[in-house]
Every structure is written in C-alpha cells, then in structure tokens.
N, C-alpha and C positions, 0 to 999 in steps of 0.2 A: 196270261201269266202276269202278274201282279210285278210292278216295277216301282223302285224309287229313285230313278234316273232324271226324275224332273224336279226333285227336290233339292233346294240349294245347298244344304249341307254336304250332300254326297258329291257335289263338285269342288270342296275344298282342296286348294292345291296340295296340303301336307298329306291328307288322306290319300289323294290319287297316288300323289310320289311312292307312297308306301306300298299301296296296290301294285303300282307299276313295278316296282323293284322286286316283289315277290312273286308277280305272275309271269315274269320273264323266264325265259332258258328253263321250260319243264317245269318250273314252279306253279303252284296254285294258289291262290289265297282268297278268301270271301270275308266280307264283314259279318260278324256272327251276333246272335243274341240280342240284347238290349236295344241296340241301335236300330236295327232291323224293326223288332217290335213297335217301339216308339214312333217309327217314321209310318208304320201302317196304322197307328191309331191315332197320328196327328199330334203327337206330343212331343216336348222338347227333347234333343238328342245332346247329352253332356260327353258321352265318350264314346267311341267307334272301337271296338274290339275286333280282332282280325284272325281267325282261323287259317292255318296253312299246311299244306302237305311237308313242307320243307322241314328238316330236322332244325332243332334250336342253333347248332353251330354253323349250318348253313345261312339261317336268318342273320347270325351274328357277322358271317362273313361277307355276306351281301352287303350289309349295311355299313361295314368298315371299308369296303371298297367304294360304296357312293358318297362316303364322308359323312354318314349319318351315325350319330351318337346310338350306342346299344348298351343296355344294362340287363345283365342276367338276372332279373327281378324273381323269377321263379323256374329257372332252367332245369331242376330236377322234374318239375311237373310239365315242361314243355314251353315256359312263358319267359320271353323276352321281350323288353320295352323298348321300342325306338321312339327317341326325341326328334321332332322334326320341327323346326322354328319354334322351339320351345315347347312344344306340344308333346304330349306322351301317347302311343299307341301302343297297347298290349297285343303281342303276337304271339299266339300258341299253336304250337303243332298238334294235329289232329291225333287222338289217343284213344284209349279205352281202359278202363280199370282192370286189372289183372287181379287186384285183392283190395277188399274193403274191411272195415271194421266198426264201421257206422260213424267213425269221425274222420278217418282219412284214408287216402287212397294210394296204391301203388300202381302207376301208368305206365302203359306200353304205347310206344308210339307208332303211328299207322298212316295210311294214305286214303282211308275208306271213309266217305263223307257220311255213309248212312250210319255207320259205328259209332262215329263222333256225335252224331245229332242223338242217337239213341242211348247214349251215356249222359244226356243232360238230364235237368230234373223236369221242367215243365214244358208242354209243347209250345206256348208263346214264346219260351225262350230258346226254341230249337230250330229257328227261322236263320237263313243266310241270304245274302246278297251278293252276286259276283261283281267283277270288275265294270259290268256294262249296267248294273243296277237291278238285273234280273232276281226276284225273290225266289230262292228253292226252297220248298217246304218237303221235308221227308219224313215228318213225324205228325201231320195234321195240324199244325200250328195255324194256318191262315183260317181254317174253319173257327177254332176256339176264338180267334180274334175277332172275329165277324159277331160272334155272339157272347163274347166277355167271358169266355168260359176258362178257369184256371184249373187243367189238368196235368196229372202227370203222364210221362212219356212211357208207354208201354205198362208193365205192372206196379201199380203205385205202391205195394208192401215191398217191392224189390227196390224201386228207388230209394224207399225212406231208408230200408235197411244199408244203403251204400252210404247215406250220410242222415242222421236223425235230425240234423238242423233243417233238412228240407221239409219237416213238418211246420216249424215257423215260418219258412219260407212259402210255404203253400198258403198261410193265411197273410202272410206279407203282401204276397202278387194279388190274392183275391182283395185285400183292403185297397191296393193302390189301381187294379186293372179289371178287377171282377165285377159282374153283374148278376143280380136274382140271388139265386141259392147257390153254395159252393157245391162242387161237382161231388156227388153222393160217394163214388168209390174212393175218390182222394179223401174226403171226410172220415170214411170208416177206417181206411189205412192209417191215417194220421191217430185215430184213437187206438187201434191196435199196437201202433207204434211208439205211444207216447212215453212208455217207461224208458226208452233210448235216450230220452232227453237227459236223464240223469246222467248220463256218461259224458256229456259235453261240457265244454269250460264255460264258465261263467261269462268269461268277456264274450263269447261267441252268442250265447243267450241274450244277453243283454243288447249286444249290437242290432240282433235282430229285431228283437222287441222293441227297441227305440225305433226301427224303420217302421213298424207295424204303426206306432204311436203317431209318427210324422205324417202319415197319409192324410190327404184331403179329408177324408172321413172316415176313421178308422172303426166307426160303430158296429157296422156288421160283422167286420171281421172279430171284433171283441166278443160280440153276441155269440159267435159259433165257437170261439175258444173257450168261453165261460161254459156253454153247454155241453160242451164234450169234456170239461173238466181239465181242459189243458191250460187255461189262465190260471185256474188254482194252483196247477202244478208249478209255473213260473213265478205267479204273484199270488202267495197263500194270502196276504194282506187284504185281496179284494173279496176274499170269499164270501164275509158277512157285510162288506161294504158296497158292494155292485158296481155296476158300470153305467147305471141310469143318468148319471150326470153328462156323459158323453154327447148325446144330441143336442141338449141345449148349449153346451160348451161350443160344439162346432158351429152351430146357428149365429151364436153371437160373435164368434171369430168372424163368420162370413160377414157379418153385417156390420161390425166395426172394423174391418180389415186389421184385425190381428193376424200376425203369422202365426201358424201352427207351431205349437211349442210342445213337444213330446213330454218335458218334465211337468208342465201344467196339466196336461192330460194324464199323465199319470198321477199326479196328487188329486186329480178329481175322482180316482176310483180307489184310493187307499186313505186309511184314516189319516189324520192328523197327529200322529202319536210318535213323539221323538224316538223312543227305545225301539219300536218296531222299523221306524225309517232306517235307523241306525244299522239294524239287522239285516235289512233289504240291502242297503247300501254296501255292507261287507258281503253278502252271498252273491251278489250280482257282480260285485267287483266295479262299482260306480266309480266313476273319476272323483276326486277331491272336491273339484268345482260343483260336480251335479250333487252329491251328497250334501256340500254346504248349502246348495240352493234347494234341497228338500228339507234340510233342518230347518232353514232360516223361517220356511213356510210353516213348518209344523210348531214353531216356538212362537210364532206371531199369534196375538190373540185375535179371535173371532171379534168384528167390529160392529157394535149397535148402528145402524143407519141412520138413528136419530141423533148419534153424538154431535156436538158442535164442533165447529171448524177448529177452534181453539184447543179443545181437549184431543182432538184427532192429531193434532200438530204435535201435541205432547207424545202422542202413543207413537208417532213418525219417528219421533226424536230417540224413544227409548228403545223402539223396537226394531229400527231401520225401515227403508223403503221396500226393498224387494219383497220380504216375507208378507209383508200386509198388501202389497200390490197383487200378490198372487191370491192371496185371501179373498180380495175385493173382487179381483177378475171370476173367482169361481161363485162367488156369492151374486155377482151382476149376471152371471149367466143363468144360474138357478131362478133369480126373480124375475129375467126376461122370459123364461120358459113357462113360469106360472102367470103371467102377465096378460097372455092369451086370453084368459076368462077371468082375470082377476084384477080389477080396478085398484085393489091396495098393494097388490105385488107391482103393479106399472108404477105407483108413486115411489114404490120401495126401490125400483130399478133406477129411477132417476135420482134419488138422493145417493145411491152407491156408485151411480156414474159419476156425480159431483164430488164425492168422496176420492173415487178413483184418480179424478183428475187432480184434484188437491196432492193426492200422493205422488204423481207423476212430476208436478212442477216443484215440488217441496224441495228447498234447499237446507240443510242441516247448518243451524246456527253453531257457531263456535262458542263454547265456554269462555267466559273472560280470564279465569284464573288458571294458574297451574301451581303444582308443587313447589315450583322454585319460590314464587310469591307467598307461600306459607313459611317458606324457611326464612325468607328476609324479614319476616316480622317477629322471628324469634322461636318459631315451633321447631322442635328437635326433629330431626329425620326419625321415622318410624311408622307405626300402624296410626299413629294420631293424625299424620297429615293426610292420608288416604280417606280416613274417617270424616275428616272436616270437610275436605274437598268434596266427598260425596253427598254431606248434608248441604253444603253450599249450592252444589247444582241441582238437588233436589228441589231446593227453594228457587233457585232461579227458572228451572222448567216449569213449577206450579204457578209461577207469576209471569208464564207465558213469554220466558226468555227478556222479559223487561227490565231486569235489575241490570244496572250498569257495572262496570268494573270498580268504580269509587262505591257504589252501595253494597257491592258485596265484601269489600274491604272492611266497610264500617261493621258489617254484619260478622265479618272475622273478627276484629276485635272484640266484640261482644260474646263470641263464642270459643275463643282460645284459652281462657281463662277459666271456663265453666268446667 
C-alpha cells in the first residue's frame, strides 16, 4: 500500500492537529485530492484539503471547543475552513450530488467514502490519505498517476454533464500532469459535451483557461484543444492565428529563466488587434489590469531589430516599456526557434535580446516643461497650451531628450507668437 507518511509536509503540526480533531470520537477524516496527488508525483503541496464524515455543524462545534477559528466558507456545500496558526484548511463533509444542471449541484451529505470518491472528476484527484499517511484509492487513481493518465472517474459523459467546466479541467490537468496522448474516452466526451461550455460564466471559463496557460508547458493541451475545436470555442481569435508560437516561447522561457506568464502566452496565440482584444476582454470578463496589459501589447509597434538604440529609446518613451517588452519577448522566442538552422535568425535573436535588455533598464526621462511654464510666459489657458507642449515635447524626444529646460523655453518664445 502506498504511503505518504514519510513526507515532511504530512507531519506539519497544524495539519496533524486538524486531523486529530476530526478523527476523534467516532469521526473520520482524510486528506483528499490535490495534496495526495502531488505528494505521489513528487510535486509541491500548496494546500491540504480534508474530507470528513462529520457534518459541517459538528466540524464547527469541534473547532470552537478546541479554540480553532472556523469559517463557514461554503457550508451549504459542506465546506468549513479551519484556521490553525494562521493557515487555512478546507474541511468538506462527504457528499453526493442529488441534482446537477451542468453548472452547479445540489448536494446531500453522507458517510460513504466510495460515493464521495465517485462524485469527483478525475481519478488522480480522487485519492485520499488517512491519518496515518496510508493512501486510499477507490477509483483507480494510483495506476493513472503511474502512467500520467488524466482520466474521468466512471462515465466521462456523466462527469462532464454534472459540470461542463470539467471539459477545461480535463485539459488543464493534462497540461500539468498528463503524459503522452489524452485519454481517448475523455477526449471524445469533451467533444460531445463542448456545447455545454456556452452555459458557463465567463469568469469560470477564463479562470480555467488561465490555469491551462500557466502550466509549465501548455503546448500539448492547447494542440488537442485546437484539434477538437474547443480552443476555437473559447478563443475564436486563435482560429486563423494558430498556436505555433507556443513551443518556441516555452523553450525560451526555460532557457532564459522567464517565469511562465499566461498573458504573454495568450498574446502568442492571438493577433495584436486592439479591437479584437477589447472584445476578448469583455467576453471573458478579464480584469482591468489583464485587459490593459493586452491592450498595451497590441498598441505597441513591432520593432525592427536593426533599429538604433537612440531611436528605440524614443519608441520606449512614446509607447511605454510594458507593451514593447512583450513584443520583444515574443519576437525573441520566434527568432530563437528559427535560429537552430538559420544563422541570420541567430544574429537577429542576439540583437532582439539587446533591445529587450535596453527596454528592461529604460528609465523614462521627465519632460522639463509643464503647462504652468507656458502660462507664466503669457499664453492664455486653452487648447494652445496643450498644442505647444506637444510640439515642444516632440522636438525634445526627436533630439533624444537632450534639450534643456532653458533651450525649450527659448524655442517656446519663438513658437508662442507664431
């Protein structure tokens, strides 16, 4: 029997306190899902969720008696969060879905571990570990972990019909944990159920899509999503643009130690079209920051690698660093991918790399004049102030920011009466 008892995280005092509290006096509690999966796969454990036979009210009562803070975060669905030493542990009562409509479920609490396991989505997420660290597999998850197979529990069509978001979860877990080809039954079920995605909220879809894009290498998952038409359903902007840039971007991230960036990866598979990006942001309910990031990238001009440093500095001033950096990162990834068999592409990659370094260290100079300076020399408040400032700023930029405040004031004297 598999065990996680020797792993250091399992002996965390806070975790053991929660397990001890819930396993006393006829209760039974087990670590469930992702923590067990990651422990068996040698991956980091971020959270340890716990399943229990105790009803939520009993969990709250035991926590109160032990002086542990309990928050009814999802009590209608059986979830209570216990906070020990400042750390949250989600505790959920065993349950089964009495009613589902593809988006949400009405649950009934129970004490049957088999039933609880079978209501979960994927076999690798349906594992438990008891208070002694022994792994309990009721759905075939251990074998699938060994082969890195992402497979639905039981009937794939039924699992998907319970919540159509499981289609995207199937690809997300394949991106993070799968090997080889996706499970054929699961893939076919995803195709059959894809219309159900239309009934899901944009926020849920984007949250799941972002997790796919955040995987160490989402390339294979995106490929299968594209081949099944599901990627086009979610991101129609990719239909004629394609996902060919992803392998080169992932390789460059690894070589240059860039952190995986879901928005940069999204930019790699959609056209830099401001209008279409605005539509995407509204459709998927992107945050204001996410929408702004993509808009800045789309608005930034493509940069000729042969541009001089001085001209590029002017571009950085006019368009900002963030958008141009993303442009350059994608261009560098493309050039590096071509450079394997192309010396010219290798030289291009070197030049783009230099430009990217310039962009990263660029400090935007401050224009020496303000509207107040123009008012002081007798120019009346109004549109003329803005127009003159713009003219002088353009001259200052074209002179590579070298004109001093005094020189600019001299030019202003010549312009104000023109």
